[in-house]
ChimeraX commands (.cxc) that place a marker at each C-alpha (Angstrom):
marker #1 position 94.18,80.75,80.48 radius 0.5
marker #1 position 95.21,79.07,83.78 radius 0.5
marker #1 position 93.08,76.69,85.68 radius 0.5
marker #1 position 92.89,76.67,89.67 radius 0.5
marker #1 position 95.62,73.78,89.98 radius 0.5
marker #1 position 98.04,75.62,87.65 radius 0.5
marker #1 position 97.50,78.90,89.66 radius 0.5
marker #1 position 97.84,77.16,93.00 radius 0.5
marker #1 position 101.14,75.72,91.63 radius 0.5
marker #1 position 102.38,78.98,90.39 radius 0.5
marker #1 position 101.77,80.70,93.57 radius 0.5
marker #1 position 103.76,78.19,95.41 radius 0.5
marker #1 position 106.65,78.94,93.17 radius 0.5
marker #1 position 105.94,82.59,93.67 radius 0.5
marker #1 position 106.44,82.57,97.21 radius 0.5
marker #1 position 110.17,82.06,97.31 radius 0.5
marker #1 position 110.68,84.31,94.15 radius 0.5
marker #1 position 112.20,87.68,94.47 radius 0.5
marker #1 position 110.41,90.83,93.55 radius 0.5
marker #1 position 111.80,91.97,90.15 radius 0.5
marker #1 position 109.27,94.52,89.11 radius 0.5
marker #1 position 108.70,97.77,91.14 radius 0.5
marker #1 position 105.85,100.41,90.09 radius 0.5
marker #1 position 106.45,103.63,91.79 radius 0.5
marker #1 position 105.02,107.17,91.04 radius 0.5
marker #1 position 105.98,107.21,87.56 radius 0.5
marker #1 position 103.20,104.34,87.04 radius 0.5
marker #1 position 103.49,102.05,84.29 radius 0.5
marker #1 position 106.02,103.76,82.14 radius 0.5
marker #1 position 107.36,102.12,78.89 radius 0.5
marker #1 position 110.49,100.99,80.58 radius 0.5
marker #1 position 108.40,99.05,83.47 radius 0.5
marker #1 position 106.63,97.43,80.57 radius 0.5
marker #1 position 109.77,96.34,78.90 radius 0.5
marker #1 position 111.25,95.32,82.07 radius 0.5
marker #1 position 108.24,92.98,82.84 radius 0.5
marker #1 position 108.17,91.68,79.31 radius 0.5
marker #1 position 112.17,90.89,79.18 radius 0.5
marker #1 position 111.70,89.19,82.94 radius 0.5
marker #1 position 108.77,87.25,81.48 radius 0.5
marker #1 position 110.57,85.88,78.68 radius 0.5
marker #1 position 113.50,84.73,80.56 radius 0.5
marker #1 position 111.60,83.59,83.78 radius 0.5
marker #1 position 108.20,82.88,82.93 radius 0.5
marker #1 position 107.26,83.76,86.57 radius 0.5
marker #1 position 107.46,87.62,87.56 radius 0.5
marker #1 position 106.72,88.83,91.19 radius 0.5
marker #1 position 106.00,92.73,91.39 radius 0.5
marker #1 position 105.12,95.31,93.71 radius 0.5
marker #1 position 103.31,98.48,93.78 radius 0.5
marker #1 position 104.77,101.33,95.87 radius 0.5
marker #1 position 102.77,103.45,97.89 radius 0.5
marker #1 position 103.42,106.47,95.84 radius 0.5
marker #1 position 102.05,104.66,92.49 radius 0.5
marker #1 position 99.12,106.46,91.05 radius 0.5
marker #1 position 97.18,103.06,90.63 radius 0.5
marker #1 position 96.83,100.04,92.84 radius 0.5
marker #1 position 98.43,96.64,92.40 radius 0.5
marker #1 position 95.17,95.06,90.88 radius 0.5
marker #1 position 95.21,97.73,88.12 radius 0.5
marker #1 position 98.72,97.56,87.55 radius 0.5
marker #1 position 98.88,93.81,87.13 radius 0.5
marker #1 position 95.79,93.75,84.83 radius 0.5
marker #1 position 97.45,96.38,82.71 radius 0.5
marker #1 position 100.96,94.77,82.47 radius 0.5
marker #1 position 99.21,91.45,81.95 radius 0.5
marker #1 position 97.25,92.77,78.76 radius 0.5
marker #1 position 100.58,94.86,77.55 radius 0.5
marker #1 position 102.70,91.92,77.99 radius 0.5
marker #1 position 100.16,89.02,76.93 radius 0.5
marker #1 position 100.53,87.41,80.18 radius 0.5
marker #1 position 98.23,85.74,83.02 radius 0.5
marker #1 position 97.72,87.34,86.28 radius 0.5
marker #1 position 98.53,84.60,88.98 radius 0.5
marker #1 position 97.48,86.66,91.97 radius 0.5
marker #1 position 97.43,90.02,93.64 radius 0.5
marker #1 position 97.81,90.27,97.66 radius 0.5
marker #1 position 97.89,93.62,98.89 radius 0.5
marker #1 position 100.61,95.66,96.94 radius 0.5
marker #1 position 102.18,92.57,95.41 radius 0.5
marker #1 position 101.40,90.88,92.22 radius 0.5
marker #1 position 102.45,87.64,90.18 radius 0.5
marker #1 position 102.34,87.38,86.36 radius 0.5
marker #1 position 103.01,84.13,84.40 radius 0.5
marker #1 position 103.65,83.95,80.41 radius 0.5
marker #1 position 104.90,80.74,78.77 radius 0.5
marker #1 position 107.96,80.97,76.87 radius 0.5
marker #1 position 107.16,78.98,73.61 radius 0.5
marker #1 position 110.65,78.39,72.52 radius 0.5
marker #1 position 112.39,77.76,75.80 radius 0.5
marker #1 position 109.78,76.76,78.51 radius 0.5
marker #1 position 111.11,76.96,82.16 radius 0.5
marker #1 position 108.07,75.89,84.37 radius 0.5
marker #1 position 106.29,72.64,83.67 radius 0.5
marker #1 position 102.85,73.44,84.45 radius 0.5
marker #1 position 100.47,70.49,86.11 radius 0.5
marker #1 position 97.76,69.03,83.66 radius 0.5
marker #1 position 94.20,69.37,84.59 radius 0.5
marker #1 position 91.97,66.11,84.45 radius 0.5
marker #1 position 91.28,66.49,81.03 radius 0.5
marker #1 position 95.01,66.21,80.07 radius 0.5
marker #1 position 95.14,69.93,79.01 radius 0.5
marker link #1:1,2 radius 0.2
marker link #1:2,3 radius 0.2
marker link #1:3,4 radius 0.2
marker link #1:4,5 radius 0.2
marker link #1:5,6 radius 0.2
marker link #1:6,7 radius 0.2
marker link #1:7,8 radius 0.2
marker link #1:8,9 radius 0.2
marker link #1:9,10 radius 0.2
marker link #1:10,11 radius 0.2
marker link #1:11,12 radius 0.2
marker link #1:12,13 radius 0.2
marker link #1:13,14 radius 0.2
marker link #1:14,15 radius 0.2
marker link #1:15,16 radius 0.2
marker link #1:16,17 radius 0.2
marker link #1:17,18 radius 0.2
marker link #1:18,19 radius 0.2
marker link #1:19,20 radius 0.2
marker link #1:20,21 radius 0.2
marker link #1:21,22 radius 0.2
marker link #1:22,23 radius 0.2
marker link #1:23,24 radius 0.2
marker link #1:24,25 radius 0.2
marker link #1:25,26 radius 0.2
marker link #1:26,27 radius 0.2
marker link #1:27,28 radius 0.2
marker link #1:28,29 radius 0.2
marker link #1:29,30 radius 0.2
marker link #1:30,31 radius 0.2
marker link #1:31,32 radius 0.2
marker link #1:32,33 radius 0.2
marker link #1:33,34 radius 0.2
marker link #1:34,35 radius 0.2
marker link #1:35,36 radius 0.2
marker link #1:36,37 radius 0.2
marker link #1:37,38 radius 0.2
marker link #1:38,39 radius 0.2
marker link #1:39,40 radius 0.2
marker link #1:40,41 radius 0.2
marker link #1:41,42 radius 0.2
marker link #1:42,43 radius 0.2
marker link #1:43,44 radius 0.2
marker link #1:44,45 radius 0.2
marker link #1:45,46 radius 0.2
marker link #1:46,47 radius 0.2
marker link #1:47,48 radius 0.2
marker link #1:48,49 radius 0.2
marker link #1:49,50 radius 0.2
marker link #1:50,51 radius 0.2
marker link #1:51,52 radius 0.2
marker link #1:52,53 radius 0.2
marker link #1:53,54 radius 0.2
marker link #1:54,55 radius 0.2
marker link #1:55,56 radius 0.2
marker link #1:56,57 radius 0.2
marker link #1:57,58 radius 0.2
marker link #1:58,59 radius 0.2
marker link #1:59,60 radius 0.2
marker link #1:60,61 radius 0.2
marker link #1:61,62 radius 0.2
marker link #1:62,63 radius 0.2
marker link #1:63,64 radius 0.2
marker link #1:64,65 radius 0.2
marker link #1:65,66 radius 0.2
marker link #1:66,67 radius 0.2
marker link #1:67,68 radius 0.2
marker link #1:68,69 radius 0.2
marker link #1:69,70 radius 0.2
marker link #1:70,71 radius 0.2
marker link #1:71,72 radius 0.2
marker link #1:72,73 radius 0.2
marker link #1:73,74 radius 0.2
marker link #1:74,75 radius 0.2
marker link #1:75,76 radius 0.2
marker link #1:76,77 radius 0.2
marker link #1:77,78 radius 0.2
marker link #1:78,79 radius 0.2
marker link #1:79,80 radius 0.2
marker link #1:80,81 radius 0.2
marker link #1:81,82 radius 0.2
marker link #1:82,83 radius 0.2
marker link #1:83,84 radius 0.2
marker link #1:84,85 radius 0.2
marker link #1:85,86 radius 0.2
marker link #1:86,87 radius 0.2
marker link #1:87,88 radius 0.2
marker link #1:88,89 radius 0.2
marker link #1:89,90 radius 0.2
marker link #1:90,91 radius 0.2
marker link #1:91,92 radius 0.2
marker link #1:92,93 radius 0.2
marker link #1:93,94 radius 0.2
marker link #1:94,95 radius 0.2
marker link #1:95,96 radius 0.2
marker link #1:96,97 radius 0.2
marker link #1:97,98 radius 0.2
marker link #1:98,99 radius 0.2
marker link #1:99,100 radius 0.2
marker link #1:100,101 radius 0.2
marker link #1:101,102 radius 0.2
view
């Protein structure tokens, strides 16, 4: 679970990131989930977009992808979303600690 400071830090990193995941009229097919899972393993932070032809909105897609890939939803704005999942073996992003040192 991310705190607000960590979420803000990840949002700032995502601002310059490229959109990797595109959800179209096929919805969240298995290949989209697999692609997202692989990208989260490699990058930890993934930016996605839900096209207008998609059967669901960005919030639903983000939450469903997060549930299926064991990730956290960082933000959803319009049709774009950002997901984060820590890579336990080879962490790429160092999250800021909260006041209690967690």
